[in-house]
Every structure is written in C-alpha cells, then in structure tokens.
C-alpha positions as CSV (number, residue, x, y, z in Angstrom):
1,M,0.0,0.0,0.0
2,K,2.8,2.4,0.9
3,H,4.5,1.7,-2.5
4,A,1.2,2.3,-4.3
5,M,0.7,5.6,-2.6
6,K,4.3,6.7,-3.5
7,Q,3.7,5.8,-7.1
8,L,0.5,7.7,-7.1
9,V,2.2,10.8,-5.7
10,R,4.9,10.5,-8.4
11,F,2.4,10.1,-11.1
12,G,0.4,13.0,-9.8
13,Y,3.6,15.1,-9.7
14,H,4.4,14.4,-13.4
15,Q,0.9,15.1,-14.4
16,A,0.9,18.4,-12.6
17,M,4.2,19.4,-14.2
18,S,2.8,18.4,-17.6
19,C,-0.1,20.8,-17.0
20,L,1.9,23.9,-16.3
21,F,0.8,25.6,-19.5
22,P,-2.9,24.8,-19.1
23,V,-2.7,25.9,-15.5
24,C,-1.3,29.2,-16.6
25,I,-4.3,29.8,-18.9
26,F,-6.7,28.9,-16.1
27,L,-5.0,31.2,-13.6
28,S,-5.1,34.1,-16.1
29,L,-8.8,33.4,-16.7
30,A,-9.6,33.2,-13.0
31,L,-7.6,36.3,-12.0
32,T,-9.0,38.5,-14.7
33,K,-12.5,37.3,-13.9
34,V,-12.3,38.8,-10.4
35,I,-9.7,41.5,-10.9
36,E,-10.1,44.1,-13.6
37,V,-6.8,44.7,-15.4
38,P,-6.2,48.4,-16.1
39,F,-5.3,49.9,-19.5
40,I,-5.7,46.6,-21.4
41,H,-8.5,44.4,-22.5
42,R,-8.9,41.1,-20.7
43,Y,-8.4,38.9,-23.8
44,D,-5.2,40.8,-24.7
45,F,-3.9,40.4,-21.1
46,I,-4.5,36.6,-21.3
47,L,-2.6,36.5,-24.6
48,I,0.4,38.2,-23.1
49,C,0.3,35.8,-20.2
50,C,0.3,32.8,-22.6
51,L,3.2,34.3,-24.6
52,L,5.3,35.0,-21.5
53,M,4.6,31.5,-20.1
54,Q,5.6,29.9,-23.4
55,L,8.8,32.0,-23.4
56,F,9.5,31.0,-19.8
57,M,9.0,27.3,-20.4
58,F,11.3,27.4,-23.4
59,L,14.1,29.5,-21.8
60,S,14.0,27.4,-18.6
61,G,14.4,24.1,-20.4
62,L,10.9,22.9,-19.4
63,E,10.1,22.8,-23.1
64,T,12.4,21.8,-26.0
65,K,12.7,23.5,-29.3
66,D,10.9,20.6,-31.1
67,E,8.1,20.7,-28.6
68,L,7.7,24.5,-29.2
69,K,7.4,23.8,-32.9
70,V,4.6,21.2,-32.2
71,I,2.8,23.6,-29.9
72,T,3.0,26.3,-32.6
73,V,1.5,24.0,-35.2
74,F,-1.4,23.2,-32.8
75,H,-1.9,26.9,-32.1
76,L,-2.4,27.5,-35.9
77,I,-4.6,24.5,-36.3
78,G,-6.8,25.5,-33.4
79,L,-7.0,29.1,-34.5
80,G,-8.2,28.0,-37.9
81,L,-10.9,25.9,-36.3
82,E,-11.9,28.8,-34.0
83,L,-12.3,31.2,-36.9
84,F,-14.6,28.8,-38.7
85,K,-16.6,27.8,-35.6
86,V,-17.2,31.4,-34.4
87,H,-18.2,32.4,-38.0
88,M,-20.8,29.5,-37.9
89,G,-22.1,30.6,-34.5
90,S,-21.0,27.6,-32.6
91,W,-19.7,29.8,-29.8
92,A,-18.6,33.4,-29.3
93,Y,-16.1,35.6,-27.6
94,P,-18.3,38.5,-26.3
95,E,-15.6,40.8,-24.8
96,E,-13.6,43.4,-26.7
97,A,-9.9,43.0,-27.6
98,W,-7.2,44.5,-29.8
99,S,-6.0,41.0,-30.6
100,K,-9.3,39.8,-32.1
101,V,-9.3,38.5,-35.7
102,G,-12.7,37.6,-37.2
103,G,-14.2,37.8,-33.8
104,V,-11.6,35.3,-32.4
105,P,-9.0,36.5,-29.8
106,L,-5.6,35.2,-30.6
107,Y,-5.2,33.6,-27.1
108,S,-7.8,31.0,-28.1
109,G,-5.2,29.1,-30.2
110,F,-3.2,28.6,-27.0
111,M,-6.0,26.6,-25.5
112,Y,-5.4,24.0,-28.3
113,A,-1.7,24.5,-27.9
114,S,-2.0,23.7,-24.2
115,V,-3.4,20.2,-25.1
116,A,-0.3,19.6,-27.3
117,S,1.9,20.9,-24.4
118,Y,0.4,18.4,-22.0
119,I,0.9,15.6,-24.5
120,C,4.5,16.5,-25.2
121,Q,5.3,17.0,-21.5
122,S,3.7,13.7,-20.5
123,W,5.3,11.8,-23.3
124,R,8.8,12.9,-22.1
125,R,8.2,12.8,-18.3
126,L,6.5,9.4,-18.3
127,D,8.6,7.9,-21.1
128,L,5.6,6.9,-23.2
129,K,5.9,3.9,-25.5
130,W,3.1,2.6,-27.8
131,Q,2.3,-1.0,-28.4
132,H,0.7,-2.0,-31.7
133,W,0.5,1.6,-33.0
134,P,-1.5,1.6,-36.4
135,G,0.2,2.2,-39.7
136,S,1.1,5.8,-40.6
137,W,-1.2,6.0,-43.6
138,L,-4.2,4.8,-41.6
139,T,-3.6,7.3,-38.8
140,V,-3.1,10.1,-41.3
141,M,-6.3,9.3,-43.1
142,L,-8.3,9.0,-39.9
143,G,-6.8,12.1,-38.4
144,T,-7.6,14.1,-41.5
145,A,-11.2,12.8,-41.4
146,I,-11.6,13.9,-37.8
147,Y,-10.3,17.4,-38.5
148,V,-12.3,17.8,-41.7
149,N,-15.5,16.6,-40.0
150,F,-15.2,19.5,-37.5
151,F,-15.9,21.8,-40.5
152,T,-18.1,19.8,-42.8
153,H,-20.7,18.7,-40.3
154,H,-22.1,22.2,-40.5
155,I,-22.9,21.6,-44.2
156,F,-23.2,17.8,-44.5
157,Y,-24.1,14.9,-42.3
158,D,-22.1,14.7,-39.0
159,L,-19.9,11.6,-39.3
160,R,-18.4,11.8,-35.8
161,W,-20.0,8.5,-34.6
162,W,-18.8,6.6,-37.7
163,I,-15.3,8.2,-37.2
164,T,-15.4,7.2,-33.5
165,A,-16.2,3.6,-34.5
166,A,-13.4,3.6,-37.0
167,L,-11.0,5.0,-34.3
168,C,-12.0,2.3,-31.8
169,L,-11.5,-0.3,-34.5
170,L,-8.1,1.1,-35.5
171,F,-6.8,1.3,-32.0
172,Y,-8.4,-1.8,-30.5
173,R,-5.0,-3.5,-30.1
174,T,-3.1,-0.3,-29.1
175,Y,-1.7,0.2,-25.6
176,V,0.3,3.0,-24.1
177,H,3.1,2.0,-21.7
178,Y,4.4,4.6,-19.3
179,R,7.0,4.7,-16.5
180,V,6.5,5.9,-13.0
181,G,9.8,5.7,-11.0
182,Q,11.4,2.4,-11.8
183,H,8.1,0.6,-12.8
184,R,6.3,0.6,-16.1
185,Y,2.5,0.3,-16.5
186,R,0.2,0.2,-19.4
187,M,-3.3,1.5,-20.4
188,H,-5.4,0.9,-23.4
189,A,-5.1,3.8,-25.9
190,I,-8.8,4.5,-26.1
191,V,-9.1,4.6,-22.3
192,S,-6.3,7.1,-22.1
193,Y,-8.0,9.3,-24.8
194,L,-11.3,9.1,-22.8
195,L,-9.7,10.1,-19.5
196,I,-7.9,13.1,-21.0
197,A,-11.0,14.2,-22.9
198,F,-13.0,14.0,-19.6
199,F,-10.6,16.3,-17.8
200,I,-10.6,18.7,-20.8
201,W,-14.4,18.7,-20.7
202,L,-14.3,19.6,-17.0
203,A,-11.8,22.3,-17.8
204,E,-14.1,23.6,-20.5
205,N,-16.9,24.0,-18.0
206,I,-14.5,26.0,-15.8
207,S,-13.4,28.1,-18.8
208,T,-16.9,29.0,-19.9
209,F,-17.8,29.8,-16.3
210,L,-14.8,32.2,-16.2
211,G,-15.9,33.8,-19.5
212,A,-13.2,32.4,-21.8
213,W,-16.0,32.0,-24.4
214,K,-19.7,31.4,-24.5
215,Y,-21.9,28.8,-26.2
216,P,-25.3,30.0,-27.5
217,D,-27.2,28.4,-24.5
218,Q,-24.9,30.3,-22.1
219,E,-25.7,33.8,-23.3
220,L,-28.2,34.6,-20.6
221,S,-26.7,32.6,-17.7
222,W,-24.0,30.0,-17.3
223,R,-24.9,26.3,-17.5
224,M,-22.8,23.2,-17.8
225,V,-21.4,22.3,-21.2
226,H,-23.5,19.7,-22.9
227,W,-22.1,16.1,-22.7
228,G,-22.2,16.1,-26.5
229,K,-19.0,18.2,-26.4
230,Y,-17.2,15.3,-24.7
231,S,-17.2,13.4,-27.9
232,S,-15.6,16.3,-29.7
233,W,-12.9,16.5,-27.1
234,F,-12.4,12.7,-27.4
235,L,-11.8,13.1,-31.1
236,L,-9.6,16.2,-30.6
237,V,-7.4,14.3,-28.1
238,S,-7.1,11.4,-30.4
239,I,-6.0,13.5,-33.4
240,S,-3.6,15.4,-31.1
241,V,-1.8,12.2,-30.1
242,M,-1.8,11.1,-33.7
243,I,-0.1,14.3,-34.8
244,V,2.5,14.2,-32.1
245,A,3.2,10.5,-32.7
246,Q,3.5,11.0,-36.5
247,L,5.9,13.9,-36.0
248,K,8.0,11.7,-33.8
249,R,8.0,8.9,-36.4
250,V,9.1,11.3,-39.1
251,K,12.1,12.4,-36.9
252,Q,13.0,8.8,-36.2
253,A,12.8,7.9,-39.9
254,R,15.3,10.7,-40.5
255,G,17.6,9.4,-37.8
256,E,17.3,12.6,-35.8
257,Q,17.3,12.9,-32.0
258,S,13.9,12.4,-30.3
259,F,11.9,15.3,-28.8
260,D,12.9,14.5,-25.3
261,H,16.6,14.4,-26.0
262,K,17.0,11.6,-23.4
263,S,15.2,8.5,-24.5
264,K,14.2,6.9,-27.7
265,V,10.7,7.2,-28.8
266,L,8.1,5.5,-29.5
267,M,6.5,2.5,-30.9
C-alpha cells in the first residue's frame, strides 16, 4: 500500500508538471474574472500571459525546441478551427480585444496548444511507448477525417460517430506504456483518450464559467457544457496524439534525435 501511494504521488507530480501551460491559462482566466486589469482588454492580457509562459518554459528548459514547434502547429490548427466555428455561430467571444481577428481572440489558439503541451510533456516525463500503433497512412487518413468533419458537419451529415467507431477499431490493439519511478504500467489507448477528454471537458466547464467564451445556451446565464461536447474532445485528443506520434515517427525515420533528447521514442 505504501509503495502504491508513493507511485500515485509520483504520477500526480508528473501530471501536474505536464499541466503547467494549461494551469497558466486557467489562472489568467480566473484572476481576470475577479480583478479588472487596467489599461488593457482582458483577452489581450491573457494573450500576453500565454506568450510569457511559453517563453519561460522554453528558456527554462521545461520545453524543448521541437516541442515548441509542435505547440505552434497546434496553435495555428486550433486558430483556424476557432475562426470557422465562431463564424458559424457555434460559440462566441463577447468581450472586446485589440488582438481579435474575425471575432476570435488570438489567445484562443493557445487553448489547443495547451493540449499539445500536455501531451509532449507527459510523453517525455512518463517515457511513453506505444504497443501496436497503427500504420502511418491509416492514422493520417483518420486524423484528416476527424479534423475535416469538425468543419463539414455544419454543411453535410455529421460523421463523428462513424469516425469514432473507426477510431476504436483502428486502436483496439493499441496500448500506451508509461513509466513511474522504476516501474512501467500500461493502459489501453482508447481509455487514455477518454480520460484526457473527460478532464478537458471539466476544464471547458470552468473556462466558460470564467468567461473564456460562451456557447449559445450560455448567453443569458452559465450552464454546464453539454455532454455532447465530450465526444468532440475525445476526437480532438485522439488527433492530437496522432499528430505528435506522427511527427516523432518522421524524426525517427530521418535518424534525428527524439523530442525529449533523453530516451528513444516511441512504438
């Protein structure tokens, strides 16, 4: 029992350290909710906080150059999705800001980047290895389908449940192995995606409560985010892991050093 508790504490520590960037976003949202920042719009202040945190993590060595590249890619991907979703009325950013483009504050891309930051940090800190990872062309095709469906379901039939079924079928043999201290454990890939998505859904409820953005049914008063959004986060987590894994594979194929600079990655 004592050993199990020590392992749980170690695991919790690594998880907490992996969440530094997301925590920065939540703290900036929470503080600006109760304290009015003078001379600057709230969304602009949050953007500055995100940029400073990103700079700190890189300069302090908490984040590597390659991880910074991955996070930047996720920021751009997320920003593109935000521009489309806000245009379609899926949600809105009601407050004013100088850093708004098409009704979308630039800090919003960092919310997607924070997911990538968590994945990269966890990958390195827990020394993740994947057993029975699907072939590259299959993951690329499925990842593309997931991202495209976020756009096309506004125009055509929503294929998310068909895509979810394909995802479960593709990863039904896949396990993630992780190290805590001197011991290694494993978890089914789908279970790990579900757990991460659940905590992101909880974070989304906190974010909307703090005014990060608003869904149409939250215009008059805050209410919990619908469970249907959980499936969206599940798919987003899945594609995020796929992108990071694929980038790591590309680096391995080129014979370059892995992202973590310490241990070989991945399959």
